[in-house]
N, C-alpha and C positions, 0 to 999 in steps of 0.2 A: 648436531645432526640427530634426527629423531630415530633413525634406525640404520643399520648397516645392511644394505640390500645384498651385498656380496656374500655375507654370512647367511642371510636368508636363503639365497640360492644354493649355497653349499649344504645347508641342512636338508633342503628338498632333494638334492641329488643324492645325498647319503641315504635318505629314506627310500628312494627308488632303487638304490643299489642293493639294499637288503632284499628286495623282491627277487632280484636275480639269484642271490644266494639261496633263497627259499624255493626257487623253481624246481629244485630236486624233489620237493614234496610230491610232485605229480608222479614220481616213480612208485608211490605208495598209495595210489588211489583205491586199491582194493582192500586196504587195511594192513597189508604186509608189503615190504619192499620187493620190487620185481627182481627176480633172480638175474644176476649178472648185469645189473644196471650200471651205466657208465656216465660219468659227468660229461665226457666229450661228445655224447650223443645229443646234448641239449642245444637248442637253437643259437646260432651265431657264437658257438663256443670259441672259435678262433679269435673273435673280437672281444668277447666278454669273459675270457678265461680267468682273469684275476678275480672277478666278482663271483663266478661259479665256484671257484676254489676257496677263496677267503673273503667273500663279501660280508661276512659277519663283522669284520673289523670296522665297517662303516658306523656301527653303533658307538664305537669309541670316539668318533668325530662328534656324535651327539653330546657326549659328556663334556668334551673339551669346549664345544660351542656354548653349552649351558654355562660352564664356568666363566668363560669370557663375558658373556652377556649379563649374567647375574651379578658378577662383581662390578660391571660397568653401570648397570641400572640401579641396583639395590644396595651395593656394598656400603657406600657412605650414608645412605638414608637409614640403614639398620644400625650402623656404628654410632650415628649421631642421635639415635632414638627418635627419628622422625617417622619410622615405620615399626610398629609393634608386631609381635609374633602372631596375634589373632588376625590382623589385616593381611599380613604376608601369607599365612596359611589359607585364608579365604580366597585370595587372588589366585593362588596356585590350584586350589581345589576347583574353583569355578572354571578354570581353563582345562584341566586334565580329566576331572572325574566324570563328567557327563558321557563323553565318548567311551571312556574306559568301561563304565558300567554298562552302557548299551552293547558294546562288543562282547563283554564278558557274558551277558545273558544270552545273546544271540549264539555265541559259540557253544555255550552249555547246552542249549536246545539242539543245535545242529549235531553236536557230538553224541547226544542221546540217540538221535535217529541213525547216525553212522554206526554206533555200537550195536544197535538192534539189527542192522543189516549185515554186519560183518563179524560181530563178536569182539571187535577191537576198536580202539579210538584212533582217530586220524592224527598221526605224527606225535602229538603230546599225550602221554598216557596218564598223567597224574590228575585225573578229572574226577575228584571225589569231594565230599563235604569238607574233609580235612584241608584241602587246598582251596576250595571255593571261598570259605570264610575269610582266610587271610587275603585272598584276592579282592574281596569286597573293600578291604581297608588298604589296598595297595601295599601290603606288607608281605606278599607271597615269596619274595626272594630274600627277605632278611629277618623275618620273625616267624618261626625259628629259621636260622640260617640254612638255606637249601639251594641247590642249583637245579632242582627239578622244575621244568617248565610245565605249566598247566593251562588248560583252557585256551585263551588267546595268548599263545606262547610268547610272541614278541613283546607283550606287556611287561616282561621281566625288567626291561630297561626303564619303564615308567615307574615300577616299584623302586628300583634303585635311585632314580631321580628324586622320588619322594623322600627317601632317606637322606640323600645329599642335600636337599633343601634344609632339613633340620640341622645337619652338620654345618652347612654354610651360614645359616642364621646365627648359630652359636659362635662360630668362628668370628663373624663380624661384630656381634654384640659385645664380646669380651675384648674387642679392640686389637686383634692380631693382624697387624697391617704390614709388618716387615716382609719383604719378598722371600726371605729364606724360609718362612713358614709354608709358603706355597710350593716349595720344592721339598721340604722336609716331609710333608704329609704324603705326597706321591711316592717318595723313596721308602717311607715306612710301610706304605700299602703294598709294596712288592712282596713283603713277607706274609701278606694275607692271601696271596694267590692260591696257596694250597688249601686254605681254610674255606674261603668263599671267593671264587674268581670274580663273580659279578660285582660284589661290593668293592673288591680291590681295584678292578678296572674303573669303576665309577669314581672312586676317590682319586685315583691317579689322573684320569682325564679331566675331571672337574677343576681340580686345583692347579693343574698345569695350564688349563684355559685361563684361570685367574692370573697366573704368572705371565701368560702371553699378553694379557691386557696391560699389565704394568710395563712390560717391555715395549709394547706398542705406544703407550702414552709417553714413555721416556724418549723414544725415537722421534715422535711427532714434535717434541719440544726442541729438538736440535736444529741448528742452522743447516746441517747437511742431511736433513731428513729424506730428501728425494734420492740422494745417492744410496743411503742405507736401505731405503725401501726397495730400490731396484736390486740391491745385493741380496736382500731377504727373498725377493721373488725368484731370483736365479737359484738360490740355495733350495727353495721349496721345489722348484722344477727339477733340480738335480735329485732330490730325495724321492720324488715321485717316479723319476726315471729309473732309479735303483729298485724301487718297489715293483714296477712293471717288468723290469728286466729279470727280476728274480723268478717270475712266472714263466717267462718265455725262453730264457737262456740259462736259468739256474744260478744267476749271479749271487743271490743272497745265500742260498744253501751252500754253494761252493765256498763263499767267503767265510760263512759260519763254521764250516767243516775245517777250513784251513786254519782259522784262529783256534778252534778247539783242539786241533792236533798239536798246536805249539804253545798252548796256554798252560799255566801251572795249576796246582790244586786239583788235578784229576779230571778236569772237565773235558779231556780228550775222549772220555767215555760217554759224552752227551748222547742222549737218544732223541727220538722225535719230539717228546714232550718238552725237552730242554730247548730244542730249536724253536718250538712253538712259542715258548715264553720269551725267548730272545727276540723273535719277530714281533710279538705283542708289545713288549716294552719299548722296542725301537720305534714302533709306530706311534705309541702313546706319548713317549717322551720327546720324540723328535718330529716325526712327520705331521702329526695332528697340530701341535701348537705353531710350528713354523708355517703351515698352510694357512691357518687362521690369521696369523700375523701378516703374511704376505697379502692376503685378500683385503684385510682391514686397512693396511697401509696403502695398497693400490687405490682403494676407494677414497681414503681420507687425505692422502698426500699426493698421489699421482693423478688423481682425478678420474679414476676408472668409473664407468657407468654400468650399473647392474640393476637399475630399477625395473627393467622389463622382465627380470627373472624372479622378482620378489614373490610372485604368486606361488612359486615352488616352496618357499618357506612357509607361506600361509597354510598350504595343504600338507606340509610334511608330516604333521601329527596324524592327520586323518588317513593319508595313504599308508603310513606305517601301521596304524591300528586296524585298518580295514582289509589289508591284503590277505591276511590269513583267513578271516571269515569268507572272503571271496574264494580262496582255494578250497576250503571245506565245502562250500556250496557246489563248486564244480566237481568235487570228488563224489558228492551225493548224486549229482546229475550223471556222472560217469557210471555209477552203479546201476542207475535206472536205464541208461541209454547204451550201455555196453562199450563205452569208451575205454581205451587202453592207454598206458603211458605214452605210446608212440603218438597218440593224438596231440599231446602237448609238446611235442618236440618240433613243432612247426614254427617258423618265424612269424607267420601270419597270426597264429594263436597267441604268441608272446606279445606281438604288437597290439592285438585286440584287447588282451588283458590289461595292458598299460593304458590304453585309451579309456576303457571302462573304469579302471582304478582312478585315473586322474579326474574323470568326470564325477565319480562318486565322491572323491576327495573335495572337489570344489563345492558340490552340493552339501556335503556334510559341514564344511567350514562355514558357508554362508547361511545355510538354512537350519542347522542344528547346533553346532558348537558355539558360534557367535551369539545367536539369540539366547541360548540357555545361559551362556556366560554372562551376558548383560543382565538377564533376568535375575540370576543369583546375586549379582553385585548390586542391582537396584534394590532388591528386597532387603539385603543386608546393610545397604547404605554405604558400601565400600566401592566406590567408583574407581576404576583404574585410570590414572592420568599419566602412566609411564608408557614409553614407546612399545611398539608391537613386537620386537624381537623376543622379549621375555614372555610373551603370551603363548 
């Protein structure tokens, strides 16, 4: 199979979910957050409540999906020295960097105009040369370690992906193949949460994605693969049911509080930050990998058909990277036209934003990203012969 359309679709849905989480930015279109702003005043809050409140967690699906796909497509090639570091780096550079650079420059220019008009930057404040230079090299979130988001803020995850590629290549090149390595690294990364949450989340998600691949391949080789695939799908649905229930009926917070009150070692004094980390680790260690396994098995073992949704994966990178520049553009227009936060609390405005975003994503993918990617690879002589999911 050349690609897994189900995982393409999941990546696209995750990218569009982050947009809902960032819709709150429109409460700050004047440069400061509107007094008394409320999440529940956002459009379709009753339906999209989980995304409005914790939609940032969709980024952790990106990391797990990358781990699954990269171990699948590149793991053996790197381990067997059929792919060297220069070619691997070039393939990743040609896919990620052109759009990253374009959005970085666009946001830098737009933020300059916004600052002149308001005396403040829009949402992300760390917009100076000290942060711009690392951003040029996609090292803004790990060299030096910082969690300050700057310029095109969502690009923090692309910076972490770049770091993960290096760790992944080294992992494969030195021949660490045993499954326990792929659980040992995420477990060790838990202790990095207080030092650099972004790096910790990336390491946890990526290597658990690799572990999910090994588990998926093992299940596919069994004679009872269909039965196990259905069981995995049911478990994944149950986990998502628990996640959504936690937002609507408080199931997760109630369960966490009940456990904390009865657990040893003093965790009965857990606060909001502890509950946050508990939720984060639960999502990364359980929900993300089991969801990816369920979709991969459904497509490969049960015959699920997802080809019609693959375009969401094609444009996932562009929609993810373009949505904040779009918001910043609208904020500048709001300053000129007198729009207020309430303007953006309309279902029609939300729908129109998505229509334009998807259209721009398609245009970017077909007329900017792919042509530049092919040009860079042609000039370098490093043609990509591997499937699209890794691109």
